[in-house]
C-alpha positions in Angstrom: 11.8 -1.4 68.0 10.3 1.2 67.3 11.7 2.4 70.2 15.4 4.0 69.7 18.0 3.2 72.8 21.2 2.4 73.2 21.1 1.3 76.7 20.7 -2.1 77.4 19.3 -1.2 81.2 16.7 0.8 79.3 16.0 -1.9 76.2 15.4 -4.7 79.4 12.8 -2.5 81.0 10.9 -2.1 78.4 10.3 -5.6 77.9 11.0 -6.8 81.4 8.4 -9.3 82.3 8.7 -11.3 79.0 9.4 -14.9 79.4 11.7 -15.0 76.8 14.1 -12.5 79.1 15.2 -15.6 81.4 18.4 -14.8 79.4 19.5 -12.2 81.6 20.4 -11.7 84.6 20.7 -8.6 86.9 21.8 -6.7 89.9 21.8 -3.6 91.0 24.1 -2.1 94.1 26.4 1.2 94.7 30.1 2.2 95.0 31.1 5.2 96.8 27.3 6.2 97.0 27.3 5.6 92.8 24.5 3.6 91.5 25.5 0.7 89.3 22.6 -1.8 86.6 24.9 -5.3 86.4 23.3 -6.9 83.4 24.6 -10.2 81.5 22.7 -11.2 78.7 23.2 -14.8 77.7 21.2 -16.6 75.8 21.2 -15.2 71.7 17.5 -15.8 71.5 17.5 -13.2 74.9 20.0 -11.3 72.6 17.9 -10.8 69.6 14.9 -9.8 71.4 17.6 -6.7 73.0 19.3 -5.9 69.7 22.1 -6.5 71.7 25.1 -9.0 71.4 25.4 -11.6 74.6 27.4 -10.1 77.1 28.1 -8.0 80.2 26.6 -4.6 80.3 27.1 -2.5 82.9 25.2 1.2 83.3 27.1 3.9 86.1 24.6 6.8 86.9 26.5 9.6 87.4 23.3 12.1 89.1 25.9 13.1 92.0 28.4 14.5 89.6 24.9 16.5 87.2 24.1 17.7 90.8 27.9 19.1 91.6 28.0 16.7 94.9 30.9 16.8 97.3 33.6 14.7 95.7 31.4 13.8 92.7 34.5 14.2 90.6 37.0 12.1 92.3 34.5 9.4 93.2 33.3 9.0 89.5 36.4 8.8 88.3 37.6 5.7 91.0 34.5 2.8 90.6 34.5 4.1 86.6 38.1 2.9 86.9 37.3 -0.2 88.5 34.0 -1.1 86.5 36.9 -0.8 83.1 38.8 -3.2 85.4 36.4 -5.6 85.8 35.0 -5.8 82.0 39.1 -6.0 80.4 40.7 -9.3 80.1 43.3 -10.3 82.1 46.5 -8.9 81.4 49.8 -8.2 82.7 50.8 -4.7 83.3 53.1 -4.7 80.3 50.3 -5.8 77.4 49.8 -2.9 75.4 46.2 -1.0 75.1 44.8 1.3 72.3 42.2 3.9 73.2 40.0 5.3 70.1 37.8 8.5 71.2 35.1 7.9 68.4 33.0 10.6 66.5 33.2 13.7 65.1 35.0 16.5 67.7 33.4 19.1 65.7 30.1 18.4 67.0 29.4 18.8 70.8 27.0 16.2 71.1 29.6 13.8 69.4 32.5 15.0 70.3 32.1 12.5 74.2 34.7 10.2 72.6 37.6 12.5 70.8 37.7 15.1 74.0 37.8 11.8 76.4 41.1 11.0 74.3 42.1 13.8 75.3 42.4 13.1 78.7 43.9 10.0 78.3 48.3 10.0 79.1 49.8 8.1 75.5 52.6 5.8 76.8 53.9 4.1 74.2 56.6 6.5 72.8 57.4 7.5 76.5 57.6 3.5 77.1 60.8 3.1 74.7 62.3 6.7 74.5 62.6 7.2 77.7 62.9 4.5 79.5 64.3 4.9 83.2 61.3 7.5 83.9 58.5 5.1 82.2 59.6 0.9 82.0 57.0 0.3 84.8 54.3 2.0 82.9 51.5 -0.2 80.3 52.2 0.7 76.8 48.7 3.0 75.5 47.8 4.4 72.2 46.0 7.4 72.1 44.0 7.3 69.0 41.0 9.7 67.5 40.0 8.6 64.1 37.3 11.2 63.1 34.5 10.2 60.9 33.9 9.3 57.4 33.0 13.0 56.1 35.7 14.1 57.6 38.2 11.8 56.6 36.8 9.7 53.4 37.6 6.4 55.8 35.8 4.6 57.8 36.4 4.4 62.0 36.7 0.5 61.7 39.6 0.2 58.6 41.5 3.6 60.1 41.4 1.2 63.4 42.8 -2.1 62.0 45.7 -0.2 60.7 46.5 1.0 63.8 45.9 -2.4 65.7 48.9 -3.8 62.4 51.4 -1.8 63.7 50.7 -1.0 68.0 49.2 -5.0 68.1 47.4 -3.9 71.5 45.8 -6.9 73.8 42.6 -4.9 74.4 40.5 -2.1 72.5 39.1 0.4 74.6 36.3 2.3 72.2 34.3 5.6 73.3 31.6 7.0 71.7 28.5 8.9 71.9 25.4 6.8 72.6 21.4 7.3 71.9 19.0 7.2 75.2 15.4 6.9 75.5 14.6 8.4 78.7 15.6 12.2 79.6 16.6 11.0 83.3 19.8 8.9 81.9 20.1 11.7 79.5 24.3 13.0 79.6 24.0 10.8 83.3 24.6 7.8 82.9 28.1 5.7 81.4 27.2 2.5 79.7 30.5 -0.1 79.3 29.7 -3.4 77.7 32.2 -5.7 77.1 30.8 -6.7 73.5 32.2 -3.5 71.7 30.6 -1.1 70.2 29.0 0.4 66.5 30.2 3.8 65.6 27.1 5.9 64.4 24.5 3.8 66.2 23.5 6.6 68.3 22.0 8.5 65.6 20.8 6.2 63.2 23.7 5.9 60.9 25.7 2.4 61.9 28.7 2.3 60.7 31.0 -1.5 60.8 31.1 -2.9 64.4 34.2 -2.9 66.5 34.2 -6.2 68.2 36.2 -9.1 69.0 35.2 -10.6 65.5 36.0 -7.4 63.4 39.5 -6.4 65.2 40.7 -9.8 66.8 41.5 -8.5 70.4 38.9 -8.0 73.3 36.8 -4.6 72.5 35.6 -2.3 75.9 32.5 -0.3 74.7 32.3 3.1 76.4 29.1 4.9 75.8 27.9 8.5 76.8 23.8 9.2 76.0 23.7 11.9 74.7 20.7 13.0 72.1 17.3 11.3 72.4 15.2 10.6 69.7 12.1 13.0 68.7 9.5 10.2 68.8 11.0 8.6 71.9 11.3 11.6 73.9 7.6 12.4 73.5 6.8 9.6 74.8 9.2 9.9 77.6 7.2 13.5 78.5 3.8 12.1 78.1 4.6 9.0 81.0 6.4 11.3 82.9 3.0 13.6 82.9 0.6 10.9 83.6 -0.4 10.9 80.3 -0.2 7.1 79.8 2.2 4.9 77.7 2.5 5.5 73.6 3.9 3.2 71.9 6.4 4.7 69.8 5.4 3.4 66.5 2.3 5.4 66.6 4.7 8.6 66.4 6.5 6.9 63.5 7.7 9.2 60.5 6.6 11.9 62.9 9.5 14.3 62.7 12.1 11.9 61.3 15.8 12.7 61.9 14.7 15.0 64.6 17.2 14.6 67.8 17.1 15.8 70.7 20.3 17.3 73.1 20.3 19.5 76.0 21.2 23.1 75.6 24.3 23.1 78.0 25.7 19.8 76.1 29.2 21.2 76.5 29.3 21.5 79.8 27.9 17.6 80.1 30.3 16.8 77.4 33.3 18.6 78.7 32.5 17.1 82.4 32.0 13.5 81.0 35.1 13.1 78.7 37.4 14.2 82.0 35.7 11.5 84.0 35.8 9.1 81.6 39.7 9.7 79.9 40.9 9.9 84.1 39.0 6.9 84.9 41.0 5.5 81.4 43.6 6.2 82.9 43.4 5.0 86.5 42.4 1.9 84.8 45.4 0.7 83.4 48.2 1.9 85.6 48.3 0.7 88.6 49.0 2.9 91.8 48.6 5.8 89.7 46.2 8.0 91.4 43.6 11.5 90.0 46.5 13.8 91.1 49.4 11.7 89.0 46.9 12.5 85.9 46.5 15.9 86.7 50.4 16.1 86.5 50.9 14.4 83.6 48.2 16.1 81.5 48.7 19.7 82.5 
């Protein structure tokens, strides 16, 4: 598809009404005033049309956070935690977890992964060194592997190397994505139980991180921080009432041009904190946002 987006909800919007999409179930609902779109792709035929593997895709709208509504941050954290819990496989409270913050810390639109990892409480070492205080905590390891251009090592190779030592029951991978519509740029979080392909948002896809490549379930958490120039042009023209334009008509125009908001540094900071805190609440029963603040201070 010439229309470029990593968001399942947008791919479905573009293809909705076609008979081939019978292999998708969708529903929309709200939790604590936040809108959620849930889709489950169940057939390989539909998966090929979407360019997404079969599985569940949850899209959480964080418009309330961007508008700085009252209690928007704690509401966003709690809802995100609940959605992560629904995607995780059945785990006992002692099952180890690995959190991988993918992307380059030095490039702000690509820094969602590592900055989110900064807000996750690493507990694996605390449980072994101070069991009298942390015996009831889940063992959590946190990794920000960088990118191939910085390390000379593929992200997947680094993650697989760590897996051999920490032996997690599941992996949560966080990365930046590309949106197809301005209305979702840095205003949504996509969660999926299908894994993730690092670098796909900017057309530099690396080896996928999923159950097949890592041997354990991989939950993907992604935030759209960029939009392709040709896709953006089509979206702006449609919003202005100038009619629908096929992105294929602009193929070759603006090649390599990726657009991001001017306040992307603030947006990434806010979203990374929501994601990190949400992961903490999802992995540790009874933990509160105040507890997270205390442990990270």
